[in-house]
C-alpha positions as CSV (number, residue, x, y, z in Angstrom):
1,M,-44.5,-42.2,73.4
2,D,-45.7,-39.2,75.4
3,I,-47.9,-38.1,72.6
4,E,-49.4,-41.5,72.2
5,M,-50.1,-41.7,76.0
6,S,-51.7,-38.3,75.9
7,T,-53.9,-39.4,73.0
8,Q,-55.2,-42.4,74.9
9,Q,-55.9,-40.3,78.0
10,T,-57.7,-37.8,75.9
11,F,-60.0,-40.4,74.4
12,R,-60.7,-42.0,77.7
13,E,-61.6,-38.7,79.4
14,G,-63.3,-37.1,76.4
15,S,-66.8,-35.7,76.8
16,V,-69.2,-33.5,74.8
17,S,-67.8,-30.4,76.4
18,Q,-64.1,-31.3,75.7
19,R,-61.8,-31.5,72.8
20,I,-61.2,-35.1,72.1
21,I,-58.0,-34.6,70.1
22,E,-55.2,-32.0,69.8
23,P,-53.2,-31.1,66.7
24,L,-50.0,-32.5,68.1
25,H,-51.6,-36.0,68.1
26,L,-51.5,-35.8,64.3
27,Y,-48.0,-34.4,63.9
28,D,-45.4,-36.2,61.8
29,P,-41.8,-36.4,63.2
30,L,-40.7,-33.1,61.6
31,L,-43.7,-31.2,63.0
32,V,-43.0,-32.8,66.4
33,L,-39.4,-31.5,66.2
34,L,-40.4,-28.0,65.0
35,K,-43.6,-27.3,67.1
36,V,-43.3,-29.5,70.1
37,K,-39.5,-29.8,70.8
38,L,-38.4,-26.4,69.4
39,R,-41.8,-24.6,70.0
40,L,-41.5,-22.6,66.8
41,N,-44.4,-20.4,65.5
42,D,-46.0,-21.1,62.1
43,W,-45.5,-17.6,60.9
44,W,-41.9,-17.6,61.9
45,L,-41.3,-20.9,60.1
46,L,-43.0,-19.5,57.0
47,A,-40.9,-16.4,57.1
48,V,-37.7,-18.4,57.5
49,W,-38.7,-20.7,54.6
50,W,-39.4,-17.7,52.3
51,V,-36.1,-16.1,53.2
52,L,-34.2,-19.3,52.4
53,V,-36.0,-19.9,49.1
54,L,-35.6,-16.2,48.0
55,G,-32.0,-16.2,49.2
56,L,-31.2,-19.2,47.2
57,L,-32.7,-17.7,44.0
58,L,-30.8,-14.5,44.6
59,M,-27.5,-16.3,45.1
60,V,-28.0,-18.3,41.9
61,A,-28.8,-15.1,40.1
62,A,-25.6,-13.5,41.3
63,I,-23.5,-16.4,40.0
64,I,-25.4,-17.2,36.8
65,P,-26.7,-14.3,34.6
66,I,-30.5,-14.2,34.4
67,D,-30.4,-14.3,30.6
68,K,-28.9,-17.8,30.8
69,W,-31.4,-19.2,33.3
70,D,-33.7,-20.6,30.6
71,G,-31.0,-22.8,29.2
72,R,-29.8,-23.8,32.7
73,V,-32.9,-24.6,34.7
74,F,-35.6,-24.7,32.0
75,F,-37.7,-22.0,33.7
76,S,-37.8,-18.2,33.5
77,P,-37.2,-16.1,36.7
78,L,-40.9,-15.3,36.9
79,Q,-41.8,-19.0,36.8
80,L,-39.2,-19.6,39.6
81,L,-40.8,-17.0,41.7
82,D,-44.3,-18.4,41.0
83,F,-43.0,-21.9,42.0
84,S,-41.4,-20.5,45.2
85,A,-44.7,-18.8,46.1
86,A,-46.6,-22.1,45.4
87,Y,-44.1,-23.9,47.7
88,L,-44.8,-21.3,50.4
89,I,-48.5,-22.0,50.2
90,L,-48.0,-25.7,50.3
91,V,-45.6,-25.5,53.3
92,G,-48.1,-23.2,55.1
93,T,-50.8,-25.8,54.5
94,Y,-48.4,-28.5,55.8
95,L,-48.0,-26.5,59.1
96,S,-51.8,-25.8,59.5
97,L,-53.5,-28.9,58.2
98,P,-53.1,-31.0,61.4
99,S,-54.9,-28.2,63.3
100,A,-57.7,-28.3,60.7
101,M,-58.0,-32.1,60.9
102,A,-58.1,-32.0,64.7
103,D,-60.7,-29.2,64.6
104,F,-62.8,-31.3,62.1
105,F,-63.0,-34.2,64.5
106,N,-63.6,-32.0,67.6
107,R,-66.3,-29.8,66.1
108,L,-68.3,-32.9,65.0
109,W,-68.1,-34.0,68.6
110,E,-68.6,-30.7,70.4
111,N,-71.6,-29.6,68.2
112,V,-73.2,-33.0,68.7
113,L,-73.5,-33.5,64.9
114,I,-72.7,-37.2,65.0
115,G,-75.7,-39.4,65.7
116,D,-75.6,-43.1,66.7
117,D,-73.5,-45.4,64.7
118,R,-75.4,-47.6,62.3
119,T,-76.0,-50.9,64.1
120,D,-76.9,-52.6,60.8
121,I,-73.2,-52.5,59.8
122,P,-71.1,-55.4,61.2
123,G,-68.3,-54.2,63.5
124,S,-69.9,-50.8,64.1
125,R,-68.2,-48.7,66.8
126,S,-68.6,-45.4,68.7
127,Y,-67.4,-42.1,67.3
128,L,-64.6,-41.9,69.9
129,E,-63.4,-45.4,68.9
130,F,-63.5,-44.4,65.3
131,V,-61.5,-41.2,65.8
132,E,-58.9,-43.1,67.9
133,Q,-58.4,-45.6,65.1
134,Q,-58.1,-42.8,62.5
135,V,-55.6,-40.9,64.6
136,R,-53.3,-43.9,64.9
137,W,-53.6,-44.3,61.1
138,I,-52.7,-40.6,60.4
139,H,-50.0,-40.4,63.0
140,S,-48.2,-43.5,61.8
141,R,-44.5,-42.8,61.3
142,W,-44.6,-44.8,58.1
143,W,-46.2,-41.8,56.3
144,G,-43.2,-39.7,57.1
145,A,-40.8,-42.3,55.9
146,I,-42.7,-42.8,52.6
147,A,-43.0,-39.0,52.1
148,L,-39.2,-38.6,52.6
149,L,-38.5,-41.4,50.1
150,V,-40.8,-39.9,47.5
151,A,-39.5,-36.4,48.1
152,A,-35.9,-37.5,47.5
153,L,-36.7,-38.8,44.1
154,N,-37.0,-35.4,42.5
155,P,-33.7,-33.8,43.6
156,L,-31.9,-37.1,42.9
157,F,-33.4,-37.1,39.4
158,L,-32.2,-33.5,38.8
159,L,-28.8,-34.1,40.2
160,F,-28.0,-37.3,38.2
161,V,-30.0,-36.9,35.1
162,H,-29.5,-33.2,34.6
163,P,-26.1,-32.5,36.2
164,E,-25.7,-29.4,33.9
165,I,-28.1,-27.6,36.3
166,A,-25.5,-27.5,39.0
167,S,-22.5,-26.7,36.8
168,G,-20.8,-23.5,37.8
169,L,-22.4,-23.5,41.3
170,P,-20.5,-24.0,44.5
171,L,-20.9,-27.4,46.1
172,W,-22.4,-26.0,49.3
173,M,-25.0,-24.1,47.2
174,V,-26.0,-27.3,45.3
175,F,-26.5,-29.2,48.6
176,F,-28.4,-26.2,50.1
177,G,-30.7,-26.1,47.0
178,L,-31.2,-29.9,47.2
179,F,-32.1,-29.5,50.9
180,I,-34.7,-26.8,50.1
181,V,-36.2,-28.9,47.4
182,L,-36.2,-32.0,49.6
183,V,-38.0,-30.3,52.5
184,G,-40.5,-28.6,50.2
185,N,-41.3,-31.9,48.4
186,Y,-41.6,-33.7,51.8
187,A,-44.2,-31.2,52.9
188,I,-46.1,-31.5,49.6
189,V,-46.2,-35.3,49.6
190,L,-47.3,-35.4,53.2
191,V,-50.0,-32.8,52.6
192,L,-51.4,-34.8,49.7
193,A,-51.3,-37.9,51.8
194,W,-53.2,-36.2,54.6
195,L,-55.8,-34.8,52.3
196,V,-56.4,-38.3,50.8
197,M,-56.7,-39.8,54.2
198,I,-59.1,-37.2,55.5
199,A,-61.2,-37.6,52.4
200,V,-61.3,-41.4,52.9
201,I,-62.2,-40.8,56.6
202,T,-65.0,-38.5,55.5
203,H,-66.4,-41.3,53.3
204,Q,-66.2,-43.7,56.3
205,L,-67.9,-41.2,58.5
206,F,-70.9,-40.8,56.2
207,R,-71.1,-44.5,55.7
208,G,-70.9,-45.5,59.3
209,F,-72.7,-42.7,61.2
210,T,-75.8,-40.6,60.9
211,F,-75.4,-36.8,60.9
212,R,-77.6,-34.3,62.8
213,V,-78.3,-31.1,61.0
214,K,-79.2,-27.9,63.0
215,P,-81.2,-25.6,60.7
216,L,-80.5,-22.4,62.8
217,H,-76.8,-23.1,63.4
218,P,-74.7,-19.8,63.1
219,D,-72.6,-21.2,60.3
220,G,-75.7,-21.2,58.0
221,S,-75.0,-24.8,57.0
222,G,-76.7,-26.6,59.8
223,G,-73.4,-27.1,61.7
224,L,-71.7,-28.8,58.7
225,G,-69.9,-25.6,57.6
226,L,-66.8,-27.3,59.0
227,F,-66.5,-29.1,55.7
228,N,-66.3,-25.6,54.1
229,R,-62.9,-25.1,55.8
230,L,-61.5,-28.4,54.4
231,L,-62.9,-27.6,51.0
232,W,-61.1,-24.2,50.9
233,I,-57.9,-25.6,52.3
234,S,-57.6,-28.3,49.7
235,T,-58.9,-26.2,46.7
236,P,-55.8,-23.9,46.4
237,L,-53.6,-26.9,46.4
238,I,-55.5,-28.7,43.7
239,V,-55.6,-25.5,41.6
240,I,-51.9,-24.9,42.1
241,A,-51.2,-28.5,40.9
242,G,-53.6,-28.0,38.0
243,C,-52.0,-24.7,37.0
244,S,-48.5,-26.3,36.9
245,I,-49.8,-28.5,34.0
246,P,-49.7,-25.8,31.3
247,A,-46.5,-24.3,32.9
248,F,-44.7,-27.6,32.2
249,W,-46.5,-29.0,29.2
250,G,-48.1,-26.0,27.5
251,S,-45.5,-26.1,24.7
252,A,-45.5,-29.9,24.4
253,S,-45.0,-31.0,20.8
254,S,-44.2,-34.7,20.9
255,L,-46.8,-37.4,21.1
256,F,-45.3,-38.6,24.4
257,D,-45.6,-35.1,25.9
258,R,-49.2,-34.8,24.8
259,I,-50.1,-38.2,26.3
260,F,-48.4,-37.2,29.5
261,L,-50.4,-34.0,29.5
262,L,-53.7,-35.8,29.0
263,G,-52.7,-38.1,31.9
264,D,-52.0,-35.1,34.1
265,I,-55.4,-33.7,33.2
266,L,-57.2,-36.9,34.1
267,F,-55.3,-37.1,37.4
268,Y,-56.3,-33.5,38.1
269,L,-60.0,-34.3,37.3
270,L,-59.8,-37.3,39.6
271,A,-58.4,-35.3,42.5
272,A,-60.9,-32.5,42.0
273,S,-63.8,-35.1,41.9
274,L,-62.5,-36.7,45.1
275,L,-62.4,-33.2,46.8
276,L,-65.9,-32.3,45.7
277,R,-67.4,-35.7,46.6
278,A,-65.8,-35.8,50.1
279,W,-66.5,-32.3,51.3
280,L,-69.4,-31.1,49.1
281,V,-71.5,-34.0,47.7
282,L,-71.5,-36.2,50.8
283,P,-72.5,-33.4,53.2
284,H,-75.1,-32.3,50.7
285,Q,-76.6,-35.8,50.6
286,A,-76.6,-36.0,54.4
287,M,-78.3,-32.7,54.7
288,V,-81.0,-33.6,52.2
289,Q,-81.6,-36.9,54.0
290,A,-81.9,-35.0,57.3
291,R,-84.4,-32.6,55.8
292,N,-86.4,-35.4,54.2
293,R,-86.7,-37.2,57.6
294,L,-88.6,-34.1,58.8
295,L,-90.6,-33.8,55.7
296,H,-91.9,-37.4,55.5
297,P,-94.2,-37.1,58.6
298,L,-95.6,-33.9,57.2
299,T,-96.2,-35.5,53.8
300,N,-97.9,-38.5,55.4
301,E,-100.0,-36.2,57.6
302,Y,-101.0,-34.0,54.7
303,E,-102.1,-37.1,52.6
304,R,-104.1,-38.4,55.6
305,A,-105.8,-35.0,56.2
306,L,-106.6,-34.7,52.5
307,G,-108.2,-38.1,52.5
308,E,-110.3,-37.3,55.5
309,T,-111.4,-34.0,54.0
310,M,-112.4,-35.6,50.7
311,S,-114.2,-38.5,52.4
312,G,-116.4,-36.2,54.5
313,T,-119.6,-34.6,53.3
314,M,-119.1,-31.4,51.2
315,S,-122.3,-29.9,52.5
316,D,-120.9,-29.2,56.0
317,A,-119.3,-25.8,55.4
318,T,-117.7,-25.8,58.9
319,A,-116.0,-29.2,58.3
320,V,-114.8,-28.1,54.9
321,N,-113.3,-24.9,56.3
322,E,-111.6,-26.7,59.1
323,G,-110.2,-29.3,56.7
324,T,-109.0,-26.6,54.4
325,E,-107.3,-24.7,57.2
326,R,-105.6,-27.9,58.4
327,L,-104.3,-28.5,54.9
328,V,-103.1,-24.9,54.5
329,A,-101.3,-25.1,57.9
330,L,-99.6,-28.4,56.9
331,R,-98.6,-27.0,53.5
332,K,-97.1,-23.9,55.2
333,R,-95.1,-26.0,57.6
334,H,-93.9,-28.2,54.8
335,E,-92.8,-25.1,52.8
336,E,-91.1,-23.6,55.9
337,V,-89.1,-26.7,56.6
338,H,-88.2,-27.2,53.0
339,S,-87.1,-23.6,52.4
340,G,-85.5,-23.0,55.8
341,F,-83.5,-26.2,56.0
342,P,-79.9,-25.8,54.7
343,T,-78.8,-28.5,52.1
344,W,-75.3,-27.3,51.2
345,P,-72.2,-26.9,53.4
346,I,-71.2,-23.9,51.3
347,E,-73.0,-20.8,50.0
348,I,-74.2,-20.9,46.4
349,M,-72.0,-17.9,45.4
350,Q,-69.0,-19.6,46.9
351,L,-69.9,-22.8,45.1
352,R,-69.9,-21.1,41.8
353,G,-66.5,-19.6,42.5
354,L,-65.2,-23.0,43.6
355,V,-66.3,-24.6,40.3
356,T,-64.8,-21.8,38.3
357,L,-61.4,-22.2,40.1
358,L,-61.4,-26.0,39.5
359,I,-62.3,-25.6,35.8
360,L,-59.7,-22.9,35.1
361,P,-56.5,-25.1,35.1
362,V,-58.1,-27.5,32.6
363,L,-58.9,-24.7,30.3
364,L,-55.3,-23.3,30.6
365,A,-53.9,-26.8,29.9
366,L,-56.0,-27.2,26.8
367,L,-55.4,-23.7,25.5
368,P,-52.2,-24.6,23.5
369,F,-54.1,-27.4,21.7
370,L,-57.0,-25.1,20.9
371,L,-54.6,-22.5,19.5
372,D,-52.8,-25.1,17.4
373,L,-56.2,-26.3,16.1
374,F,-57.3,-22.9,15.0
375,A,-53.9,-22.1,13.6
376,K,-54.0,-25.1,11.3
377,K,-57.3,-24.1,10.0
C-alpha cells in the first residue's frame, strides 16, 4: 500500500527535472522483502546465492561419488557448474532489471525524448498517464503468483518423475536443493515475463508517441542509447537459453527429441526476433523518421531552387553563379544532416557482435545434425 501511494504521489508531482518512477515501484513481493524490508545489497545477495548453490553441489559431491553423477542427475560436474553460473547471471538480472526498467522510463522523460502523443489515435494519453498504467501492470502481484506456480513445476517434476535423483541423499538436503531450484526458477520466470512486458511496452511507446532525436547527444545515438542497455541486458539471457539447447538435446536420437529440438530452435528465434525488433529495429525506424523530417524541407527547397535556376536565363552569369552556390549550399546541408544524424541506437561494431552472439546458439544446436549428415556420407 505504501509503495502504491508513493507511486501515485510521484506521478502527480513529476516534472521534467524529476524522476517519475523509482525501482521499488516495480518490485515483486520477493524483492520488496529483500530490498525494502530487509534492505539487502544486490552484491551481497548474489554472493549468498553463489555460496548456497556451490555449497549444495559440494555436499552432493561429498555424498555421491562424482563418477556416478552422470547416471544420477544426467549432467557432468562441468555442466552443473555451467548451469549454476547461468543461474547466477539470471538471478543478477532479476535483482537489477527493475532498476533498468525504471531508468528506461525516467530517461525518456528527463531527456525530453518523448514528443506529443498522437492525437489521431483514439484514447490517446500523456506519457505520465501511460507510464502510470504500465507500472500498475508490471507491479501486479499476479505475476509473482504465476511465476511461483510455473517455477514449482520443474522441482515437482524431478521429485515425482525421477525420484532416483534424490536417492541416497538426506531429506533436508533434498528439500534444500528443491528450495534452491524453486527460487532460481522463480527469478528466471519473472525475468522473462518482465522482458516480454517491457518489449510490449516499447512497441506501444513507438505506436502511441513521437520520439525526439538529438544528433549531438553524448550517447552517440541521439539520446536513444538507453535502448542499448535493455538490449545488452536481455541478450545474455537469450544466448544462455539458446546455448542450453545443444546441452540438453545435442545427442538427441529419437524423432520426438529432434522435433522438440526444432521447436526449441524456433522459440529461440522468435525470442531473438522480439528482442531485436523492440530495442533495435523500432528505435532505428524512429531515428530514420526523425532524420527524414529534417531532410524533407531541404529536399523541397533544393528542388524549388533548381527549378528557379533552370527557368532563368543562362546568359546572366551572376544569376547562374548565385543559383549554383545556393544549390551547393543546400546539398552540403543535406549531406551534413544525413551523415551527422544517428540512425541506430547501437554502434555498428556492437551490432555485428550482437548478431554473432545470437546466431551462435543456433549453430551449436544444429552441429550434431550436421556431423551426423557428413558421417552418413
